[in-house]
C-alpha positions, 0 to 999 in steps of 0.5 A, a space after each residue: 677816563 672815556 671820551 664822549 662826543 657832544 653833538 650840538 643841534 640848533 635851528 638851521 636859520 640861526 646857523 646861517 645868520 651866525 656864519 662869520 661871527 665870533 664865538 659867543 660869550 656863553 660859549 667862551 665861558 663854557 669853554 674856559 670853565 670846562 677846559 680840563 675836559 675839552 679835547 676839541 670842538 668846532 662849529 659847523 657851516 650851515 647844513 645847506 653846505 653839506 654833501 651826502 654820499 650814500 652807497 647804492 646796491 650796485 657797488 657805486 655811490 650817489 652824491 647829492 647836495 645837502 644833509 641826509 635829512 632835511 630838518 629845521 634842527 641841524 648839527 651845528 657843531 661838536 665838543 669832544 670831551 673826556 669824562 670819568 663816566 656818562 654822568 659826568 659827561 651829561 653834567 658837562 653837556 648840560 652846560 653847553 649853551 646850545 640853541 635847541 639841545 645836545 646829544 651825548 655819545 661815548 666814543 667807541 674804542 676800536 682795536 
């Protein structure tokens, strides 16, 4: 079994409106249905709360408020899942009730 990260993208305006709300019924149903594959997951605060850190050539860092790129669609949360292969991971990801869409990436094993 491999681990995959499902990155959930949504409209940032929707994320800001949902702050403090409970988990939607659609997400609760998804999490119950796929409980055997879910390893963890979380919703993220709106992109406006992000802080970005970039290295610069002189060996230092630049710290700025906000995400790396300004966009209407932002990363709103994630699920870490376990699946037999990419096909199974994609089938699970298709069930995520995301607003805009999701991105699926296999977790690299580093030794």
